[in-house]
C-alpha positions as CSV (number, residue, x, y, z in Angstrom):
1,X,-0.4,45.3,-92.2
2,X,-0.4,45.3,-88.4
3,X,1.1,42.3,-86.5
4,X,-0.8,41.9,-83.2
5,X,0.9,40.7,-80.1
6,X,-0.1,37.2,-79.2
7,X,0.3,34.8,-76.3
8,X,3.0,32.2,-76.9
9,X,5.4,30.1,-74.9
10,X,8.5,31.4,-76.5
11,X,9.6,34.0,-79.0
12,X,9.9,33.5,-82.7
13,X,13.7,33.3,-82.5
14,X,13.3,30.0,-80.4
15,X,10.4,28.3,-82.2
16,X,10.7,25.7,-85.0
17,X,8.0,27.4,-87.1
18,X,5.8,30.4,-87.2
19,X,2.0,30.0,-87.7
20,X,0.5,33.2,-89.1
21,X,-3.3,33.7,-88.9
22,X,-4.7,36.4,-91.1
23,X,-7.6,38.0,-89.1
24,X,-8.4,40.3,-91.9
25,X,-9.0,37.3,-94.2
26,X,-11.3,35.8,-91.6
27,X,-13.3,39.1,-91.5
28,X,-13.5,39.1,-95.3
29,X,-14.8,35.4,-95.3
30,X,-17.5,36.4,-92.7
31,X,-18.6,39.3,-94.9
32,X,-18.7,37.2,-98.0
33,X,-20.8,34.4,-96.3
34,X,-23.2,36.9,-94.7
35,X,-23.7,38.7,-97.9
36,X,-24.4,35.4,-99.7
37,X,-27.1,34.3,-97.3
38,X,-29.1,37.6,-97.6
39,X,-31.7,38.1,-95.0
40,X,-30.7,34.9,-93.0
41,X,-28.7,35.4,-89.8
42,X,-25.0,34.4,-90.3
43,X,-23.7,32.9,-87.1
44,X,-20.1,31.9,-86.5
45,X,-18.9,28.6,-85.2
46,X,-15.8,29.0,-83.0
47,X,-15.7,25.6,-81.4
48,X,-12.4,23.8,-80.9
49,X,-10.7,27.2,-80.1
50,X,-11.9,28.6,-83.4
51,X,-10.7,25.5,-85.2
52,X,-7.4,25.6,-83.6
53,X,-6.7,29.3,-84.5
54,X,-7.5,30.9,-81.2
55,X,-11.0,32.0,-80.2
56,X,-9.6,34.8,-78.0
57,X,-8.2,36.5,-81.2
58,X,-10.8,35.3,-83.7
59,X,-14.2,36.0,-81.9
60,X,-13.6,39.7,-81.4
61,X,-12.9,40.1,-85.2
62,X,-16.1,38.3,-86.1
63,X,-18.1,40.2,-83.5
64,X,-16.8,43.5,-84.9
65,X,-18.0,42.4,-88.4
66,X,-21.5,42.0,-87.0
67,X,-21.7,38.4,-85.7
68,X,-24.1,38.3,-82.8
69,X,-24.6,34.5,-82.7
70,X,-21.7,32.2,-81.8
71,X,-21.7,28.4,-81.6
72,X,-19.4,26.1,-79.6
73,X,-19.4,22.4,-78.8
74,X,-18.9,22.1,-75.1
75,X,-20.2,24.1,-72.2
76,X,-16.5,25.0,-71.1
77,X,-16.0,26.4,-74.5
78,X,-19.1,28.6,-74.0
79,X,-17.8,29.8,-70.6
80,X,-14.5,30.7,-72.0
81,X,-16.1,32.5,-74.9
82,X,-18.4,34.4,-72.6
83,X,-15.4,36.2,-71.2
84,X,-14.3,37.3,-74.6
85,X,-17.5,38.6,-76.4
86,X,-20.1,41.2,-75.5
87,X,-22.7,40.4,-72.9
88,X,-25.5,40.6,-75.4
89,X,-24.0,38.1,-77.8
90,X,-25.7,34.8,-77.9
91,X,-23.6,31.6,-77.3
92,X,-25.2,28.4,-78.3
93,X,-23.7,25.0,-77.0
94,X,-24.1,22.3,-79.7
95,X,-23.7,19.3,-77.3
96,X,-26.3,20.7,-74.9
97,X,-26.2,20.5,-71.1
98,X,-24.5,17.5,-69.5
99,X,-26.0,16.5,-66.2
100,X,-24.6,18.8,-63.6
101,X,-23.7,21.5,-66.2
102,X,-27.2,22.9,-66.7
103,X,-26.9,25.5,-63.9
104,X,-23.6,26.8,-65.5
105,X,-25.5,27.2,-68.8
106,X,-28.0,29.5,-67.0
107,X,-25.3,31.3,-65.0
108,X,-23.1,32.1,-68.0
109,X,-26.0,32.8,-70.3
110,X,-25.4,29.8,-72.6
111,X,-28.2,28.5,-74.8
112,X,-28.1,24.8,-75.1
113,X,-28.9,22.6,-78.1
114,X,-31.2,19.9,-76.9
115,X,-30.5,16.8,-78.8
116,X,-32.7,14.1,-77.0
117,X,-35.8,13.8,-74.8
118,X,-33.4,13.4,-71.8
119,X,-31.8,16.7,-72.5
120,X,-35.2,18.3,-72.9
121,X,-36.2,16.9,-69.5
122,X,-33.0,18.1,-67.9
123,X,-33.4,21.7,-69.2
124,X,-37.1,21.6,-68.2
125,X,-36.2,20.7,-64.6
126,X,-33.5,23.4,-64.6
127,X,-36.1,26.0,-65.7
128,X,-38.4,24.8,-62.9
129,X,-35.5,25.3,-60.4
130,X,-34.7,28.7,-61.7
131,X,-38.3,29.7,-61.6
132,X,-38.0,31.3,-65.2
133,X,-38.4,30.2,-68.7
134,X,-35.1,29.1,-70.3
135,X,-34.4,29.4,-74.0
136,X,-33.0,26.5,-75.9
137,X,-32.5,25.1,-79.4
138,X,-33.9,21.7,-80.4
139,X,-31.9,19.6,-83.0
140,X,-33.8,17.1,-85.2
141,X,-32.1,14.1,-86.9
142,X,-33.0,14.6,-90.5
143,X,-30.9,11.6,-91.7
144,X,-27.3,11.7,-90.3
145,X,-28.0,9.5,-87.3
146,X,-25.7,11.5,-85.1
147,X,-27.4,14.1,-83.0
148,X,-31.0,15.1,-82.6
149,X,-34.5,13.9,-82.0
150,X,-35.9,11.1,-84.0
151,X,-39.3,11.0,-85.7
152,X,-40.7,9.1,-82.7
153,X,-39.2,11.7,-80.3
154,X,-40.8,14.6,-82.5
155,X,-44.2,12.8,-82.4
156,X,-44.0,12.6,-78.6
157,X,-43.4,16.3,-78.4
158,X,-46.2,17.0,-80.8
159,X,-48.6,14.8,-78.8
160,X,-47.6,16.2,-75.4
161,X,-46.7,19.9,-75.5
162,X,-46.2,19.9,-71.7
163,X,-42.8,18.2,-72.3
164,X,-41.6,21.6,-73.3
165,X,-43.0,23.5,-70.3
166,X,-40.5,26.2,-69.2
167,X,-38.7,26.1,-72.4
168,X,-38.7,28.9,-74.9
169,X,-37.8,27.5,-78.4
170,X,-35.4,29.8,-80.0
171,X,-34.3,27.8,-83.0
172,X,-35.0,24.3,-84.6
173,X,-31.8,23.0,-86.4
174,X,-30.4,19.9,-88.1
175,X,-27.1,19.1,-89.9
176,X,-26.4,18.0,-93.4
177,X,-24.2,14.9,-93.9
178,X,-23.3,15.4,-97.6
179,X,-23.4,19.2,-98.1
180,X,-19.9,19.1,-99.5
181,X,-21.2,17.0,-102.5
182,X,-23.7,19.4,-104.1
183,X,-25.1,16.7,-106.4
184,X,-25.9,14.2,-103.6
185,X,-29.6,13.4,-103.4
186,X,-29.1,13.1,-99.6
187,X,-29.1,16.9,-99.4
188,X,-32.7,17.1,-100.8
189,X,-33.9,14.2,-98.8
190,X,-32.6,15.8,-95.5
191,X,-33.9,19.2,-96.5
192,X,-37.5,17.8,-97.0
193,X,-37.4,15.7,-93.8
194,X,-36.2,18.5,-91.8
195,X,-39.0,20.7,-93.1
196,X,-41.5,17.8,-92.3
197,X,-40.2,17.2,-88.9
198,X,-40.1,21.0,-88.0
199,X,-43.8,21.4,-89.0
200,X,-44.7,19.3,-86.0
201,X,-42.7,21.5,-83.5
202,X,-43.7,24.8,-82.1
203,X,-43.1,27.7,-84.4
204,X,-39.4,28.8,-84.4
205,X,-36.6,29.9,-86.7
206,X,-35.0,27.1,-88.7
207,X,-31.3,26.4,-89.4
208,X,-30.0,23.5,-91.5
209,X,-26.8,24.6,-93.2
210,X,-23.2,25.1,-91.9
211,X,-20.3,26.0,-94.3
212,X,-20.9,23.8,-97.3
213,X,-24.7,23.9,-97.1
214,X,-24.5,27.8,-97.7
215,X,-23.4,27.0,-101.1
216,X,-26.4,24.6,-102.0
217,X,-28.7,27.6,-102.7
218,X,-31.2,29.8,-101.0
219,X,-33.5,27.0,-100.1
220,X,-30.8,25.8,-97.6
221,X,-30.3,29.2,-95.9
222,X,-33.6,29.2,-94.0
223,X,-33.4,31.6,-91.0
224,X,-29.8,31.1,-89.8
225,X,-26.7,29.5,-91.1
226,X,-23.7,28.3,-89.0
227,X,-20.4,28.6,-90.9
228,X,-17.3,27.3,-89.3
229,X,-14.7,25.9,-91.5
230,X,-15.5,28.4,-94.3
231,X,-14.6,31.3,-92.0
232,X,-11.1,29.8,-91.8
233,X,-10.6,29.5,-95.5
234,X,-11.6,25.7,-96.0
235,X,-13.1,25.1,-99.4
236,X,-16.9,24.3,-99.2
237,X,-16.6,21.6,-101.8
238,X,-14.1,20.1,-104.2
239,X,-16.1,20.8,-107.4
240,X,-15.6,24.6,-107.6
241,X,-12.7,26.9,-107.1
242,X,-12.6,28.0,-103.5
243,X,-14.1,31.4,-103.2
244,X,-12.7,32.1,-99.7
245,X,-9.6,33.9,-98.5
246,X,-6.8,31.7,-97.1
247,X,-6.2,32.4,-93.5
248,X,-3.4,30.3,-92.3
249,X,0.4,30.3,-93.2
250,X,3.0,28.0,-91.7
251,X,6.6,28.9,-92.2
252,X,9.0,26.3,-90.9
253,X,12.7,26.7,-90.1
254,X,15.5,24.6,-91.7
255,X,17.6,23.1,-89.0
256,X,20.3,21.4,-91.1
257,X,21.4,20.9,-94.7
258,X,23.1,17.8,-96.0
259,X,24.2,16.0,-99.1
260,X,22.7,12.6,-99.7
261,X,24.5,10.2,-102.1
262,X,23.2,7.2,-104.0
263,X,23.1,4.3,-101.5
264,X,22.2,6.6,-98.6
265,X,18.7,6.6,-97.1
266,X,16.6,9.2,-95.1
267,X,14.5,9.0,-92.0
268,X,12.9,6.3,-89.9
269,X,12.7,2.9,-91.7
270,X,15.1,4.2,-94.3
271,X,12.2,4.5,-96.8
272,X,13.7,7.1,-99.1
273,X,16.7,6.1,-101.1
274,X,17.7,8.5,-103.8
275,X,18.6,7.4,-107.3
276,X,21.0,10.3,-107.7
277,X,22.8,12.7,-105.3
278,X,20.4,15.0,-103.6
279,X,20.5,18.0,-101.3
280,X,18.3,17.4,-98.1
281,X,17.0,19.9,-95.6
282,X,15.8,18.8,-92.1
283,X,12.9,21.1,-91.0
284,X,11.7,21.7,-87.5
285,X,8.1,20.5,-87.8
286,X,6.7,17.1,-87.2
287,X,3.6,15.2,-86.3
288,X,3.9,16.4,-82.6
289,X,3.1,19.8,-84.3
290,X,0.0,18.5,-86.1
291,X,1.7,18.0,-89.4
292,X,0.5,14.4,-90.2
293,X,2.9,11.5,-90.6
294,X,0.6,10.7,-93.6
295,X,2.4,13.5,-95.5
296,X,5.5,11.2,-95.6
297,X,6.5,10.9,-99.2
298,X,3.4,12.7,-100.5
299,X,3.4,16.3,-99.4
300,X,5.8,19.2,-100.1
301,X,6.9,22.5,-99.0
302,X,7.6,25.7,-101.1
303,X,10.4,28.2,-101.3
304,X,9.1,30.9,-103.6
305,X,8.2,29.2,-106.7
306,X,10.1,26.0,-106.1
307,X,8.4,22.9,-104.7
308,X,10.3,20.9,-102.1
309,X,9.1,17.3,-101.9
310,X,8.8,15.8,-98.4
311,X,11.1,12.7,-98.5
312,X,11.1,9.8,-96.0
313,X,8.9,9.6,-93.0
314,X,7.6,12.7,-91.1
315,X,8.9,12.1,-87.5
316,X,7.7,13.6,-84.3
317,X,9.7,16.9,-84.4
318,X,11.1,17.0,-87.9
319,X,10.7,16.1,-91.6
320,X,13.0,16.1,-94.5
321,X,12.7,18.0,-97.8
322,X,14.5,17.5,-101.1
323,X,15.9,21.0,-101.8
324,X,18.1,20.1,-104.7
325,X,16.2,22.4,-107.1
326,X,17.1,25.5,-105.0
327,X,20.2,27.3,-106.0
328,X,23.0,26.8,-103.5
329,X,23.2,30.6,-103.0
330,X,19.7,30.5,-101.6
331,X,20.2,27.7,-99.1
332,X,21.3,28.3,-95.6
333,X,20.5,26.9,-92.2
334,X,17.8,28.6,-90.3
335,X,16.0,29.8,-93.5
336,X,12.2,29.5,-93.7
337,X,10.2,27.3,-96.0
338,X,6.4,27.4,-96.5
339,X,4.5,24.3,-95.4
340,X,1.3,26.2,-95.8
341,X,1.2,29.4,-97.7
342,X,0.4,31.0,-101.1
343,X,1.3,27.9,-103.1
344,X,-0.1,25.3,-100.8
345,X,-3.4,25.7,-98.9
346,X,-4.6,23.9,-96.0
347,X,-6.8,21.8,-98.3
348,X,-3.7,20.8,-100.3
349,X,-2.0,19.7,-97.2
350,X,-5.1,17.7,-96.2
351,X,-5.3,16.1,-99.7
352,X,-1.6,14.8,-99.4
353,X,-2.3,13.4,-96.0
354,X,-5.6,11.6,-97.0
355,X,-7.8,13.8,-94.7
356,X,-9.8,17.1,-94.8
357,X,-8.9,20.6,-94.0
358,X,-10.9,20.7,-90.8
359,X,-8.5,18.1,-89.3
360,X,-5.4,19.9,-90.4
361,X,-6.5,23.2,-88.8
362,X,-7.7,21.7,-85.6
363,X,-4.4,19.7,-85.2
364,X,-2.0,22.5,-85.5
365,X,0.1,22.2,-82.4
366,X,1.0,24.5,-79.5
367,X,4.8,24.7,-80.2
368,X,4.5,27.2,-83.1
369,X,5.1,30.9,-82.6
370,X,1.7,32.4,-83.3
371,X,1.4,35.6,-85.2
372,X,-1.9,37.3,-85.7
373,X,-2.0,39.7,-88.6
374,X,-4.7,42.4,-89.1
C-alpha cells in the first residue's frame, strides 16, 4: 500500500479526523463498470470535485484506467479539470455555457451540453464568432422535467435544421429519474421516449444511463454511459448487494472520555438521558465537517467489531458515542474510531441520516486530514 502525499491545511496530528480515499478502489470500480457495459464508452463524472473526494487526485487515476471522457457540471469545474487531464481528453459541461462563458468553453476545449433552444442559439452564435464548427451535446427531456429539450423543442429542430448551423452534434443524452428502482415502469417509459425523440435529431451517439442505469441491462447502455457515484462506491440500488468497492474511510479522534450517571444528560437539548451508568466518548467530528445532525441518536461508529451508538445531538464540531461496551483497557483519549469504514459504509451513514450516499460524500468537510491511498 502506498500513501500519497496530499494537500491539506494541517498535519494528521492536528486534525480531528482522517479521511482516507482509496484510489485503487476507484480504479477497480471504473474497470468493473467499463467491463459491464461492453462496447459502450464508459465516461467518468467528476463534478463537485469528484463527489467531494478531490478531482486533482481522482481524475488522473481514472484517466490511467482508460477514461477519455469526463463530465462536470459547471464551466469552472471544466477549466480546473483541463489543467489536470491530458489535452486530448474530452471534458463535457452538463450545465452548458452560460451567457458570457461560451468563449471560455472554446478556449479551454470544453464541450457543452445544450439544454434549451436558448443555449443552442448561444452556441451557434459563438461558432459564428469563432468562424469554425463547434461540437456540442444536446440533452432531451425524456420525462424528468429538469434539463433538456421538450418535444416541442425537438420538433422545432427537426423542422428547421438551420437552428444547428455551426454545431457538430457529438452526443444526444437524457437522464433517468428512477434508475435506482429497477422495477419502476418510469425507466421503460423514459427509455422509449428518449429513443423516439432522438429519432428526430441528427444522427449521433446516444447516452441515457448514469451509475444506476448501467445496472438496468444492455438496452440502457447505448453508446456511452456516465457513471459518477458508482465510481466512488455508492450502491446502484438498494435491492441487491453492492458490487462496488468501498472508497472512503473516516477515522475520528476521541477528545475526551467521561462517565455519565443516571440522571445526567448528554448534548444540546439534553436529549439523551441514560437509564444506567454509561461511558461516553466525545469525538472531534460534527455537522461542520459534513457529518449530518440527522445522525443524532440514530447512527453509530465502530471500534473493531464493537458498535458505538451516537447519543444525543450531533453538534457543530463534535458528537458523543456510547463506548460502554469497549473494555476499559482499550479506551484512551486521542484514540480513533471509525465513522465510515469496513463495518459502516457511506450508504449506511446516509440511511441513518435519512438521505443518500451522494449527499454524504459531497458534504465531507475541508477540516479532515486527507490521505490518498494507492
